[in-house]
N, C-alpha and C positions, 0 to 999 in steps of 0.2 A: 596570489592576487585575490582580493575579496570580490564578492559578487557586486555588480553595479546597482542592484536593487535594494531598497531599504527593507523590504520584507521577503516574501517568498520569491525566488527566481523562477519564473514560469518556464524557462528553458531546461530546468532540472527534470521536468517530467519526462523528457526523452531518455533520461538515464535512471528511470524510477526504480528499477530492481536494485541497482547498486545503492541509490540514495536511501531507499527503504531500509536496507540492511544497516546502513550507517545510522539512520535515525533511531532505530530500535536499540542498537548498541549504546549510542551516546545518551539516549533518554534513560535507559536502564542505569547507566553509570551516574548520571546527574541525580536521579531520584534516590539511588541507594545512598548517596552521600548525605541526604537530608532526612531520610526516613528515621523515625524512632527505632530503637534497637529491636523491638519485638516484631518488626516487619522486615521483609526482604523481597527483592525483585527476582522473578524467574522469567526466562524467555521460553515461550512455547511456540509450537508451529502447527500448521495444518497443511495437508498435502491434497491437491486435487488436480483434475485434468484441465489444462488451459489450452485454448485453441480457437479456431473459427467456429462460432456458435452455429453457423449455417451448414457446417460440414458434418460428416459422420463423426459420432462421438466415441467410437470404439477405439481403445488403445491397442487391443490385441485383435489381429485380423481373424475373421470368421472362416476365411478360405485361404489356404496356402497355395501360392502360385509358383510353379516350378517350370524349368525348361524341359518340355515334354521330350524333345529329341535326346537330351542327355539322360533323362530317366529311362527312356527306351533302350539306349545303348547299355546302360548299367544292367538292365534286366536280361539282356541277351548275352552278357559276358559270363557264360556258364563256367564254373570251376575256377574263376578268378576272384580276387578280392573285390568286394562291393565298391562301386564307384559312386561317389556322392553327386547327386544332381546339382546343377548350378541354379540357385534361386534367382528370381527377379527381385532386386532390392528396391523397396518402396519407401520414400520418405513420408512419415506420418505427420499430419497437420497438428495433431494434438500432442501435448507433452506434459509430463507431470510438473506441476508448479508448487513451490513451497512458499508459504507466507508465515512470517514470524510476528509475534505480538508479545506484549508484556502482561504479566499478572503480579499483583502485590499479594503476598502471602502473610497471614497473621499466624506467627509461630506459637502464640499464646492460646490459640483456640483450635489446636489440632491441625495446624497448617492449612487452614481454610483460605480459599481465594476470596478476597474482599473487593478487589478492584481489577478490572481488565482495561488495558490501554491499547488502542489500535491506531495505526497510521493507515488510513484506507488506501487501497490500491484500486486501479481501474477495474480489475477483475471482480472486486466486491460489488461494483456498481453496474455490472453488465449481466444480462441473463446467462445462466450457465452454472456449472458446478461450483465455481468460486462464490457466486452470490448465494446459491442454495445453502452451502456450508456455513457461510457467514451469518445469514439470517437465522439458521437453526441455532448457532452458537449464541446469538443475541437473545433468543427466547430462553435458552438454558440459563444464561446469566440472570435474566430478569426473574425467572422462576425461583432461582436460588438466592435472590436478594443481593446479587453482586453489583457493585457500582460499575458503570461503563463510561469510558472516556474515548471518544471517537474523533480523530483529527483528520480532516480531509484537505490535503495540500495538492490534489490533482484535479484536473478539469474533465478528463475523459469519463464517460459513463453517465448514468442517471443517478444522481445523488439521492433522489427521493426513494430509490429502491431500498435504501438502508437507513436513511435519516429522515425524521419527521419534518421535512422542509415546509410543508403546508402550515405547520404550527408556528413557524418563525415569521414574524411580520415582514412584509415585502421590503420595507426600508432597511431591514437588518440582514437581508440575504446578500452576501458578498461572494467574491470569486472563490475564497477559501473560508472554511468554517471549522470550528471545533464544538462538539456537543458533549455535555456531561449529564449523566443520569445517575442519581444517588440511589443505592440499593434500598435505603430506608425511606426514600421519598419518590416512589415510582411514578407519581403523577406530575412531577416537576421536571422541566428541561432547562438546563443552563446552556445558552448558546454564546459563543465567542465569535462575533463577525471579524473577518480578516480581509480587508480591502487590499488590493494589489499595491496601492500607493503608500501603505503604512507598514511600519515594522510589525512583525508578528508579536502577539501578546504573551505575557506570562500567565499561564492558566493554573487554576487550583485543582489538584488531584485529590479526590476524596479518599479517606481511609475508612473510618467508621464514625458513628454519631458522637463518640466520646473523644475523638481526636481532631485537631485542626487540619485543614488541607495542607498539603505540601506543594511548593511551586514547581512548575515545569516551564523553563524558559525556552520557548519555541524558537525565538530568533537566534539564540545562542546555538541551538542544535543545527539549524539550517546553515548558519555561518561556518560552523565546525565541519559539516558535511562538505560544503563547497571548497573550503581550503584543503582539507585532508584528502578529498577525492581528486583534487587538481582539475576540476571540471572546467576552469577557465580555458584550458588548452584544448578542450573537446567541444566547445560551444562556438558556433558562428553567429554572432549577434547581428550580422548583416541580414540574416534570414528572419522571417516571422516565426514566432513560437508555434508549436503544434500541440494540441488542437488550436484553431484560431480563437482570438480573443474578441470580446465586444468592441465595437468601434471606438468608444471613449478610452478604453484601456489601451487599445492598439495605438491611438494617437499619443497617449501619455508615454508609452514605451518608446515610440519614435523620438520624441523630444528628449527623453532621458538618455537614450543611447547616443544620440548626437552630442549631447552636452558632455558625455564622458569620452567622446571621440572613439566610440565603438561601432558607430554606423555612419557611413558616408551618405550625403544627400543623394537621392535617386535621380 
């Protein structure tokens, strides 16, 4: 079953980790098929700690807590094999998180990275390790003259932490957005507005100043993710998507889902 939405399905954000992996894989395959022969796609990853930003950030405990009675029993068992104390098992709030992204490599220039392509995750747009690492990588790319393509299909987090939203005219700020910064034109920003009500665009992926852009068909990627992931069986369209949508978008969704007989009148 296809998604009922003409563009990005806002319910997919609930399944973002799975969707993100699929988008990276399918985008890499789509681009590799149209890249000139001197270029190739590589998938890279960053690993960081993800969890409650208000909680303790340590992955490894500073103090080991054990059952004192069992430890005492072990110490008093002279001449016998050592008895291991029973620890108190604690679930940590933080967990290592891995995010993948794409890099276009120019094999004719010593395998230099020329373009980085990111599908932003909520962790990129929230204070914490994920945002810190992402912003640091942004700076490294700019300093090296690497073009950046940043595609934001999620609503959680503060987009302005990683994208220059204040430079995009207010009338062009939409629910979803993609931004392109060319390595050889660092003072120019190309923004692709993506309203909820419209199909996602085909965007231009820059290579270098001597090559034409290659197309990345975002709508095809999302449709492929939806079908191959069988997300239709895991989404309850009777419920409102999370995080909440603006009132106008919510009213449009209500009408759309009723017309597709996926939501009953309340």
